[in-house]
N, C-alpha and C positions, 0 to 999 in steps of 0.2 A: 436410767430411770430417775425420775424426780421423786421428791418426798411425797408428793400427792399421789404418784403412781403406787408407791409402797403402801400408803394409807388405804388406797382402794383395795389392794391385795389383802391387807389385814382385815378389812371389813368383809371380805368374801370367804375367808377360810374359817373352818371350825376349830375344834380343840386339838384334833389329831391331823397333822399334815406333814407332807414332805414337799418342799419347794426346791427346784433345781433349775439352773440355767446359766447362760453366759451373761453375767451381770456387768462385765467390763469394769469391775471395781477392784482396784489394787489395794490390798491390805497387808501390812506386815504380819499380822497374826495368821495369815493364810500362806505366808511364804514369799510374798512380794517384797521387793527391796524398799518400798515406800508406801505410804498411804496417799491416795489421790482424793479429789473431791467426791467422786462417785463412791469410793470406798468409805469415806467418812459418813456419807449419807446412809449407806447400807448398814454400817456398824451402829450408828445411832438408832436406826429403825430396829435392828435385831435386839439391841440392849433394851430399848423401850418396851418391846413386846416379849421379852424374856425368851427369845428363840435361841436355838443351839446350832452352831456350825457342825456339819459332819466332816468337812475337809480336815485332813490331817497334816497339812503343810506341803503335801506333794504338789509339784507343778502340774497344772492341767492344760497348759498351752505350750506346744512345742515351738521353740524359737531357734533362730540361727545361733551358732556358738558365740558370736560377738554381742548377743543381746541378753538381757537379764531374764531369768525365769519368772513366770507369773502363774497365779492361780485365780484367774478371772472367772472360771466356771465354779459355781458355788452351789452347795446343797445345804439347805436349812431345814430343821425339823422342829416340831413342838417338843417341849420338855418331856412330855409323856412318852414320846417315841424315841428320845435320844438314847436311852439305855437298851432299846430293843432293836436298833438298826446299826448295821456296820456299813462302811463305805470304803471304796478303794479305787484308785486310778488304774485303768488298763493301759499297758504300755503301747499297744498298737494304735498308731495315729490314723491309719487308713489314708484317706485323701485330704484330711483336714489338718489344720495346724493346732487343733484342740484335741486333747486326749479324752477318750471316753471314760466317764466315771460311772457308767450305768452298770454298776455291780453293787447292788444294794440287797442286803439280807435283813428281813424283818422276822423277829421271833416273838410270838404272842402266845396267848393261852390256848389257841387252837393248833399250835405246832409251829413249824418253820415255813416261811414263804420266801423263796429265793428268786431273784430276778437278775439277769445279766444280759448284756448284748451290746 
């Protein structure tokens, strides 16, 4: 994604949001061995908009043993939701080289909403 793409997303979201996807952005803070250009663009965008990574450093992409691990699948939330949401990587890769991180738990004033799959 380009910076313009990120700016478009920022203009569309409200104050409470969860954004997730394969950003193909390598960032050391997410467990990759290096930052790449896509990672730097994403990191600048997140810092500028005071967003919060849910990733905990676990690799989200299954690679061959001779390749470096990566966490290119990223989940970002608003600061309001950061303390109310937990995140984890599911070890089953199914038929993809990406691990599922669709295990998100939100706790709010109405109780607990759990989603996984």
